[in-house]
N, C-alpha and C positions, 0 to 999 in steps of 0.2 A: 436867350434868344428865340424866336417863333421855330415853330415846327416846318418843317420842309417846305409844308402844303399854303402857307403864306409866304413863302420865298421867292419873289419874281426870278430868281437866278437858280434856281433846284433845277435840276436837269430833265430836258424835256422824256428822256428815256425811262424813267421813272413810273411805275404803275401808279394809281392810284393807292394802293394800298403802299406802297414805298413811300409816298409824299409825305400820308399820316406817321407813319415810323420810325423817319430820318427828322434828327433834329439839328437845326443848323447855330452852333453856339462859335463864341468868336475864342474861345479860347482852349475848343477839345473839336479836332476834327473827325471824330468818327464814333458818335453819338445815336443810339437807335432805340426804340420801343421790342420789347421782344414780342409788342400783342400785334395781334390780327391773324397770325400762321393759321392755319385749318388742318385739323387733325384728322387720322384716317375713319374716325369714325362721324366724320361731321361739324366738332367743337368749333369752338375756336378760342387761342390766346386771349386773353383780356389786357388791354392796353394801360398802361398807369398805373401796373403794379412791377412789374423789372424792366432796367432798363441796363444797356451795355456800352461801354465809352472807352477811349484812351485815356491816359492819366488826365488829372483835375489839374494840375501846378498853376497855368493859365487861365485859368476861368476868370471872364470878366463879371464884375457887377450884376452885369443884366444876365448873363449866365446862373451866375449864382441864386439871381429871382428868381428863375425859370425853375431851376432845382427845386426852390423853396415852394413856388408855385402847385409843382408836382406832387408835394410832399415827401420829400425823399429824406428817410430817418435815417438811412442803413446805407453804409457803402463797402464793399467788400474788396480790399485792394490783393491784389494776384503779384505786388510787388515783391523785391526785396527789399531789405531793408537798409544797404547800400543804396538801389533804385528810389529808396523813400526820401532818403537824407537826402540828393542830389535834387529829387524835384518834387519838395512837399505838397501834400495836394491842398486844395482850397476849399472848401466843404459850406454849404449854405449854414443858417443857424440852424441850430438843434439836429443836427445829422453827426452822427459816431462813425468811426471806424471799425472796423473788422478785419484786423491787421489776418491771411490767407496767404503767405509765402507758395510761389507753385515754382520748383523748381527744377527744371530740367533734362539740368546736368548740362546744360548750352556752353559753348561758350560765352566770356561775356561781352559788352560791349565792344570794349577796351580789347580785348584779344582779335575782337572781329576787324575793328578800325587798324590794328596793327597790321596784321591780314592782309587789306586793301591795301595801306601805305607801302606794304613792301611788295604789292604786286602778286602777290600771294593766292589771293581770292578769285576766282572768275564768277561767271553768270554759272555756270554749270555747277559747280562747289557747290554757294550760297543755295542753287535749289537743293540737292544733293545735305546739306546742314541743315535745312528747313523739313525735309522726307522723314531723316531722322529724328529732329525733334518733334515731330507730330506722332512721329510710331513710337513714341516714347511719352506720350501727354497723359494718354487716358490712365498711364501708372502711378505716373509723378504726380498730375493732378490730383489724385485722389481725396488726400485732406482735404487740398482747395474746395472740391464740388461738394465736399459734403456738408462744411463751414456755407458753404454758400446757400446752397439749398435749405438746409435746416434755419439760417439767415431768413431767407424769403419764405418760409414756414411763418418764421416768432415777429419779422421788424420788415414787411414791406413798409409802404413800398424800398424797393433795391434798386443801387445801380453796382454795378459791379465792373474791374478795370483789371488792365494790365497795363503797359505802356505805351505801346499801340493798338491795343484794342483791338489786332487780328490773332494773335496765336494763341496765348494764353488763352483770353477770351473767349473766342471763335471758340476752341474746342470745351470749353464750358459752356454756354449756349449751344452746342449742339448738343451736349449730353443732356441739358435740359427740354430743349425740343425734342429728344427723340425718347425721354421718362413721359412726355407729354402727347406722344405718338404723331409729332408730326413726319410728315415722311422724308426720306433724303434731298428727295431734288430738293422741296423748300430748303431744306436745312442748308444745303452746297450755294445755293441761291441767294440766302440770308448770308454768309459766308461771301460770297463773291462781292456784296453790295457795299466793302470797304475798299474796291478797288476804283469805285466812281469819286470816294473823296479823295483818294490819293493821286488820282489821274489831272484833278481839278488844278488847270495852271496855276490859279488864283491862291492853290489851297498852303497849310505852311508844310506841309511836307516839301513840293517842288520849291518853296521858294530856300529851305535850305537844302533840299538835291542840287540846289544853282552852286552854292558856294563850295562845293567839291570840284575838281577837275572831270575833265570832260571822260576820261576813260574810265573813274571809277562811282561815275553818275547809274550807270546800267548795271551794277554789281546793288549798290543800294537801292535802286528800283527791284532788282529782282528779291530782297531783303525783305524790302518792305510788301508787295503784291501780294495778293493772296491767290494762290492755284487751286483749281478743284481736289485737284488730287490727292494736296495736302490735309485737307477736311476729308477726306473719302478714304484716307489709310488711317485716321484717327477712327473713324468709325468702321472701317474693316477690323480692327484689331480689338473693341467692343465685340463686335459680332463673332470673330474668330478665335480669339484668345479668352475673352469673359463668360462668351453663352448667349451672347444678345444681352438688348439693356435691361430687361428685366434679370438677370441673374448678377448682373453686373451691378446694379444699385443697390442690391440684396445682399451680395457676397462682398461683392471689394469697398462700394461708397459707405455700407453697414447701416444701408434705411430699413426701419421696418418697414410692414406694410403697409401700415399707418400712416408714415409720416409719406410715402408715396401718394396714397390716396391724400390727403392732406395736403400735398403741392398739386394735384394736378384739380384737386375743389377749390381749390383758392385760386388757379390760375384758368382754368376752364370756363370757359359758357358754352350754353347751346347753337 
């Protein structure tokens, strides 16, 4: 499907940069290019090299053709084997999957739904579940982030994704942007773009939400929506517990200085 700037239904609130970055697919809700973000030293992230998404199980033929046109050759999948088995990806010709499971120690989707049905899950509880998850993500995601970054260096264009394209994928994008020198305000703004698609009344998410009793919808919406304090917490952990992004990249992600330089050289332009 065409990018958002060719879509007459694109939100009027989007900036020209948003319109260039966001991709509208038939079978995926939360797809965008990491390109276009600016860094503190005046550089810009290149378009067409790294994409983020929710799962790819429902991609249409047009969606696959769009990924093929964009020469996506590597798909880094953060989902567990159980998630993959339940919703296997559809890929364009020539693309390969790199499995990089990202286990944050969260409740499974089944456990969450059991709590919801039993009336044990409130909006406040959902918010705390996500805060706890994001607080663990920068530690739990280390192997997945390292795999992703090395895949970008060696096998771009790359698309990376989890199930909804918000939590695991959102933290991974924040890590990449931080290494590239994108400031925190822009990282948070990018993270929050997820909500524009989820709250679109015609979206798959909203259609699925309508299948649940009204008393459950607020909780499910709370679990699905991005909030600034989630991604801010993940960034705070990198700064406070890991000594900042440079130390995190080298000592926790085990990236060499040459690899960090290679990532920046590949993804940044004047």
